[in-house]
N, C-alpha and C positions, 0 to 999 in steps of 0.2 A: 115726676119729680122735680122737686125746684131746683133751680141753680144754685146750690149750696154744697161746698167742697163734702166729700164722702169720707175723707181721711185719708192717710197714707195706705200705700199700695201695700200688698202682704208680703212679706219676706219669707221665702221658703227656707232660707239658711237659719233664721230665729228659732224654728220648730226642732224638738227632738228626733222625730221621724224624717229626716229629710227628702228621703227618696220618695216616701209615700206622699207626704204634703206636696214635693214637687210634682209628683202628676197630674195631682189635682189641681194644684194652682195652674200648670200646661193646658188642663183639658178647659178651666175657666177662661183663660185668657190665650188662647191659640194665637202664634205670631207674636207674641207680646216680647218684641225686642228692640234694642236701641243697636245703630249702627252708626259708622264713623269713616271719614276719608282720612287719609293721610299722606305726608310727603315722604316718597321712597325711591331715592336715585334719580329725581326731577320728573318723576312721574307719581299718579296718583293712584293710590289701592286703597281697598275696602278693608274695613275690619269690624269685628264684634266686640260689643263693649259688655262681658260679664263678670259680675263681682268685682266692678272697678277696675277691670284690667281691659286691653285690647288685644285683641286676636286676628292675625291676619286670615282673610278667608280663604282665599285661593291655596294659603299654607295647610289648612285645614282639609280642605277638598278642590284639590286643581280643577276636577271638571266644572267648577264654579269660575266665572269671570273674575279677573282681579280688581276690576274698577267698579263702583256704584253704577256706572252706567251701564256695565254690564249686566249687573244683578236686574237692576228696571227695567231691560229689555225684555226679560223672560220673568216679571217679579214672581209670578204664581207659582212657580216649580221651583224660582231659586228662595223664595220664603220658604217652602216647604222644607227645604233642604237646610236652611239655616237654621230651621225652627231645631231639627236633629242635632244641628252641630252643638246649639246651646244648651239641648238639654245635656247632651253629651259632656259638655264643661262643668255645669253645674252640678252633676251626679258624681263625676269624677271619672266615668268610665271612658273620657277622651281626654288623653294627657297632650296638652302642648304648651309652649314656652311664650309667654305673653309678651307684647312689644314693648320695648323700651322708647317711648314717646317724649322727646323735648318740646316744651310750648310752641317751637316754631315749625314743628311737624305737621300740627293740627290744620287739616284746610276746610272749606265748606263740606259739608256730609255729601253734596252733589255739585262736585267740581266745576263741572261742565253742564250747567241745564240747556235741556233743549230750547226754552225760553223762559222768561219772569215776569210776570204781571201782577200788580199790585190791586187789589180792592179797593173798597171805602166801605166797610162793615158797621162801625161803631156811630151809632147816632149821636152818643154823648160827645164824641169828639167835634163831630160836625156841626153839632148844634153851640158849642161851645166857642167853636173857630168864629162861626158866622155871628153870634152875639157879640163878641171881641171887637169883630168891625162894626157893629152896629146894624145888621141887615137880619131880616127873620130866617127862621129855619126855612129850606126849602125843601117843598112837599114833593118834589121828584124824588129827591132819598129814598121815600117809602113805597116809589113806583117799581124799581128794578134795581137789582145789585150791579154796579159798574165798575171798572177797572181802566189802569191802562198799562201799557207795555213798558218795562223799563229795560237796561242793557244787560242781558243776560253774560255777556262776556265780560261784565265788571263784577262779578260775584265773588266774593270771597269768604273767608271762615274767621277764626279766631284770630287774633294777632293786629300789626300794624294797619292803618286805614292812612294812604297817602294822599293828602290834600294839597291843591294850586291855590295860589294867594285868592283867587276870587271865591274860592271855596268858604275861604273864611270870614268872608262877608256875611255873616249872620248864619253860620255852620251849624247843621241840627242834627238829632238823632230822631228815630221812631221805633217805637216799643210795638211791634208786630210778633205774631205767629204765622207760619206758612206751612202749607201743604204742598206734598210732592207728590206726582201723578204716577201710577204704578204700569197704568195699560193703556191702550190706545182706545178711544171713544170718539164718537161724533152724533151730534143731536141726543147728547144723554140729558136726560130727566133728573130732577132733583132727587127723586124718590131712589134712583138708582146711583148717583153719583158718589155717594161714601164709598160704595166698592171698588171706586176707582183712585183711593187715594192708598199709597203706600206708607206715606209716614207723615208725621210733622217735626216742625222744627223753629227754633226761635229765627226772628227777621230783625235786622237793624236798617230801615231805608234811609241812609243817608241824605242829606238834604242840604242845597247851598240857597238858602233862603232867597237872597239878595237877586241871583240869576233867575231863580226859579219865578217871584213875582214879575219880575221885568219882562220874562218871556212869555208868561199866561197873559199879560196885557193883549197878546195876540190872539189868544182865544184856539191855540193849538194844544194846549195841554204840556205837561212839564217835560225838558230835555234836557239841558245841559247843568240844571236844577239839579237832577236826579242820578243823570248816567254814569258818574264817578266811581260809586260804591254802593253796593248792596251785600251786606254779611248776613250770612247763615250758620248755626250751629249751636251748640257743638254737636249735635248728635242730630240723625233721624230716627224717631221713635213711631214705633209701629202703634196704628190706632188702639188695639187692645192692651197696649201700656197703659191707656189711659182710661180704661173701663171704670176705675173706683170713683173717676171725678166727670161722669158724664151726668148731664142732666139735661132737661126737655129744653128747646129752643124757645125762643120768643113766641108768643100767639101769634097763631096764622103763618108760621114759617116751617120748613121740611128741611132735615137731615140731624145728623149728630152735633150735640152741643156738649162742650165740658167745661166746668168751672174751674178754672186754671188759673191761680193767682199771677199776675204780671208786673214784674217790680222794674224800675231801672234804676241804679247808681251812676253818678257822678262822682270820681275819685274817692269812693266807698260811702258817700252820701247819699241817701235815698231823695230820689227828687219825683218819683212818679210810681204811683200803684194804681193797678185795673185788674179786669177779671175777664179771661177770655169767654166766660157764660155771658157776658154784656154785649157779644157779637148781634145785632139785630139782623143782618142777614147770614146765614149759614155757609160754611163750605159748599156745601152740597149745592146752594144755590147760585153762589159765584160760578161752580163749575159748570151748572147748566147753562148759563148765558156763555161761557166761555167757548163750550163746546157747539154751541148753534151754528149751525153751517161750515164748520171747520173741524178740526182732528184736535182731540188731545193726545199727546205723545209722551210716553214713559220720561222722565226726566225733567217736565216741565213744572215750575216753580210758581203757586200762586198764593200771593201775599192777602190778610185780612186788612189790612190798613189799619191806620192809629187808633188804639185803643185810649179811651178817655184818661187825658192828661198826660197823654205819652210822648210829649216832643215840646221843645221850648218855643215853638211857635205859639202853641195853645197856652203853656204856660204863661209866657211873658205878655199875652193879650188879656189872659185873667186878672193877672197883677196890676197893667196899666188902667184895666178898666175900674179896678176897685181900690186902686192907691195911684190916681195919676202922677200927683206930685211927688210920691216919695219911691217909688218901686224903680227897682234898676235891673232892666233886662241881663239875662245871661245867655250865652252862645258858646258852643265849645271852640276850645283853643288848642294849638300845639301842645301836646305832652299828658292832654286830659286822656282819663282811662274811664271809659263807659262800659257799665255792667250791664246786661238785661239778663233776667231770671224768670223762668217761668215754668212753674209746678210739673215735676217730671219730664220736663225737656230740657234740664240743665242750665247753666249759665254762658253766656256768650260774653266773652270781654275782648272789647278791642283798643287801643292805644292810637291816638290823632298824632300823625305825621305831618309836617310840614316838607314838602317838596321844595330842594334848593334853586329856585328860579324865582325872577320878577315877572313873568310874563302873564299877563291879562288879557283875557279877552273883553273885558267891561271898557278897558282903556281904549278897544278898539272901534268904540258905537261911532257912530256917523252923525253930523249934522247936529251935535249936540250945542247948546244954547251957552 
């Protein structure tokens, strides 16, 4: 099947015989769920998202752990129980009061990831970025899926992203999708790796490009240019929720692929559009590499890398290349609202906030001319 959108997911509530269709629907899409995490009395708790309402999971079934990390630790059993809860809420056989959440209550769906890696899966982005620098496409891209580790302690959800003065030296967004691992594994093959994915979420890999480019001159990879913020959300969406958009991976590749539209908006203006189906390396292949000689853990987060046109670094480079005299580059500023939307995964909204300090690590550089 080619990577084209298959249409909207069936909505069981739109049918007259809701109960009958619901049983069929849940049979076709088992474990098709959206989950979220929210702040409650300075702690994180997990909730089910059913019919545009949030329900505290431990409140529905106390035997289930209250946090997303608890659920992921025994995801196979937890997901079975969660499906029954969702079915009960849909049918009305389970009565519960929905949560009243303010925008400030939403957290990353996995507030405390076990680790956070980011891949490099979209050839279009890599090729465009290299073309803009006047260098050919690197053939090693096609050899293996690579990734780097970023700061899992700096993961956030919807809401403010606080930035230091040096971050505003070419502050950038990155439009990505991420998976969350749901069970332990080691030396996992690509043919088996999709079974280790608990769910999908939107990822914004925030980047301070001046810091990033200076430190990468030393060939050690990104560090301070990346470690201040990664945002995820708003939901953790189970794989079967995305079945209506399943498509074939690129020729010669292994694993699930989904034709999900990916859109970025800055202050309400669309600035980027791509599709998850354009991933050259699948998440299954990325996870295979992640698990080689080491363990995957429940709660590990793995990003796709930037979709084509999905960051200002690429967009500005293309603009300068096509119009070197007239193009005006754009970077994020304090007060900007960044919106990432992916079909089936929701909309992740973040606002850029400037910390009230003048402290600069760029000003500490030694032996400057």
